[in-house]
C-alpha positions, 0 to 999 in steps of 0.5 A: 495636739493632745486631744488627738493622741489615741493613747491619751484617749484610751487612757482616759477611757480606761480611767472612766471605766474604773470609776464607779457608776450609778443609775438614777433620776436627776432631781433639780433644786432652786439653787442650781445644784441637784441630786441623783436619786436611786430608783428606790429613792433610798439614796441621793448623790449630790450633783454640782451646778456645773454638771447640772447644766448637762441635764434636766430635772427628771432625766434618767442617767448613768453618772460617774461617782467621784469621791472628794474629801469623803463626799460623793459627787455624781457626774452625769455621763450617759442619758438613758431617758430624757424627761421631756421631749414635747413641752409647753412653755412661754417665749422669752427674748434674750438679746433678740434671740428666741428662748422658751421657758418651760412651764414646769416648776422644776425647770428653771432655765430657758432653752434656746429655741428656733421656730419650726418650718411653718411657724413665723418667728415674727408672730412670737412675742414675749410671754406667748404660750407655745408648744415646743420639742427638745431637739438637742441634749448635751448628753447626746453629744450636742453642745447645749440644749435646743428646742423647736417651737412647733406651734403657738397656743395663745397670746401672753395676755389671753384670759382663756390661756388656762384652758388652751394651755392645759388642753395642749399640755395634756395633748387634748382637743380644744374643740368639738369633732366636726359633724356631717351635714345629714345624720341618718338612723342606721338601726339593724333591720331586725331592731324594733323600737317600742313607741313610748312617746305617751309614757311621761318620762322626765329628765332631771339635769342642771339648769344649763345642761344641753346634752341630756342623756337620761330620762326616767319613768316609774310606777309604784305597785300595789305591794309597795314595789316599783317598776322603773324604766330608764331611757338612755340617748342612743348615738349608736343609732347614728354611728356604726363601729365602721364609721369614722366618727366612731374612731374619733369617739374612741380616740377622745374617750370622753367628753372633756369637762373643764370649769366653765366649758366642755368639749364634747366627745361627739359633734354638738349637733348629735350630743346637744341636739339629735341625741339629747332628750329634749322636752317634747321631741321624739328621740331613739333610746335604749331602755331598761325596765326593772322591778325593785322591791319595797326594801330596795332589792333588785329583782334580777329576773325582771331586768328587760332591755329594749329599744324604743322611741321616747319623748320627754314630757318635762325638762326638770332642774335639780334644784327645783325638784329638790325644793319640791321634794324637800319642802313640798313646793317650789316657787320656780316650778309647779309640776302637773299632777302626772309629773308630780306623781312620777317625781314623788315615786322616783324619790321613794324608790331612791330612798329604798335603794339608798337604804339597801346600799347602806345595808348591803353595799357601800355608800360614798360620803357626801362631799360638795361639788365645787363650781366656778362661776365665770363672767363673759371675760372669763374672770371668776365671779364666785366659787360655789360649793354645791351639795348633792341634794335630794334630786341629785341622789334620786338620779344617782340611784336610778343610774346605779340601778341601771348600770347594775342591770347592764352589768348582770345582763352583759355578764350573763349573755356574753360574759363580756362588756366594758365593766368598771371594777375595783379589787379592794385592798392591795393584797400586800397591804391586807395585814397592815389594814387588819392591824389598823382597823382591829384596834377599834373596840369589838372589831375582829376582821381577818385578812381572808374576810376583807379580801372578799367583796362582803368583807370589804363592804363591811369594812367600808361601812364600819369606816364610814360610821366612825366619828372622824375620817382618820381611819378611812383616810389611812386605809384608802391609801392601801386600796387599789385603783378602779379599772375599766376592762372587758372582764366581768369583775366585781366593784369592791369600792361600790360593794357590787358584784358587777357594774357596767355603765351604759347611761352616758353614751354621748359622753363616754365611748365605753357606754357606746360599746355597751349599747351595741352589746345590749342591742345584740342581747335584745336581738339575740345576735352576735354583737357588731362590736366587742371590747378588745383587750386594750380599750380599757387601758385607752379609756383609763389613759384618757380619763387620767388626762382629762382629770389632770386637765380639770385639776390644772385649770381649777388650780390656775383659776384658784390662784387667780382668784385667791391671790389677793387673799394673802394680803387680806389675811382671810381665814379659811377652814381646811381639812387635811387630806395628805401628810408627807415628810415635808408637811401636809396638804389641805383642802379649803372647805369654803372653795375646794382649793388645795394648799400645802402647809410645810413643816417650817410654817407649823413650827420654825424649829424642825427638831420639834416636828415629826411628819409621819406619812405612814401613820398619817400624823404630825407630832410637835414636841412628841405630841400628836397634833394633827392627823388625816381628816382633821380640820384647822383654821389657816391663812394663805401665806403665798400664792404662786401663780406661775406654778399654780400652787398655794402655800398656807399656814395654820393660825394655831401657834405652837410655842416651845414647851418649858423645860420642866414641861418637856421633862415631865411629859417625857417622864410620864 
């Protein structure tokens, strides 16, 4: 009766209108209650458990703010933006009724579910992985949350679940594109391919690589300079911008590389066969020849792009070539005299270019690449830490040189292409960086100088020569992110005025675009394709999802593999790569796994510890104890396989200081 009274409803509305309201994001806790966090994260208001039943972690809402006993409480009232719509979860059966438990560390409650039309609920079992969509929300006027299972990903006990689930989570394809029966070369009628099948090109790749996209040849000149020729696989010989396969490649953006498997951007009959530079097989290629002086300087006037037909004369492996160059011999591989000379001169070229980049540009520090070795059952047999060896650096220098040549050519010819750029230090952080770096002896950088490519490169070289990585780690937080776009902008992080990749067109769609533009340069014609204004954003988004997928699968495999090390108390060497107010994140040097060390596992009294994210330091009893880049010995305290997170604790103990020591330290 009372609910139907319009006067009562009007009074209720007037009361609500007079109650203060605030907009914010819901943050859930493990204990049932939550907080309404303002956008600037400066204020959090308590949300009681009863009110949390109307929202999910991450929902953006308008809440009524009620005050009881001088304490504010938030009552979610209007939904601005729900945190999840499509999500991954696992089937739970409650009293024979279907539910889905979201695969999210902050979503702890199962959601009532029904199967969408076309999904047989009889095929869904406890623990199965599924994709679901949220169809009802209490703040939308619904009684409760409800979701629909749109399709099943895999069974609960499938050992390949990490791969299938992660790909579904990031809405990525789990198989190669479908090819066609007959691929035909569709070159421009005016494009002439130079016959270079007699030139002794070599490919240098991993032992298991099938999509070999670059081959190298070099000739050292009498004056000590080098004539380098880079030959790159040419899928644009088979695919035009109007082909449906081009649209597939653009949507995918890149080949997806995950531990133990990859999902090609192009059909395997192209990427692993027709375009792959297989030994002794003739292949269409896009080539660049460039002269490099003995001191590593690129002779810009000599850069020459052309189309060719090539044949790899030797399929070489990184480790074999490295053994040969580092020791003078290799048990597994004995090169012919011709191939030996090519490899040796490539090595000399790489040394010259490395020296040039160390002096004039930026060299990234050597860090291991971590690789999972899997058996036939998809269990991890071993985790390898592969250092970049001589042959890896040789190929890297050749590819960097090739991409510099492409960047300069595209800029000079069209003032357009797909360029990789980096803007250096964020403009609003220049002052902070100066204050940090000018604390060093004999250093006097200015904001204006480090805002230039030359000044930024000098800064990076200085940081790279420091005895520890502390300053480098702090200043990296103030740098911009690398970008991909159609404007010819400098790449500060590499210390280069221009950079455009074209060396992996069977793995990267941006390189296919650059191939087409370079062919237009060769022909002196308008390009059949120019990069539009959104292609860079599309590629950046694809790359982001790919990296997230790679990291997620790795975290899953790390947890599977290292769970048993908790009881064993295995000791690991860890390096600090991030510090926040709750503790520090570390990477285990032996295997590359990331773990979190909360402040409570460093010392048990929170009054004794201060974690300073801005300074990148952790102090105990007012003494700086840890900082970014430090290494320490740790053990694993907990491995959470459900959330794929690991918690570690330091072996070093920090007993409370005696009162006299504390007083003496304070007085000092």
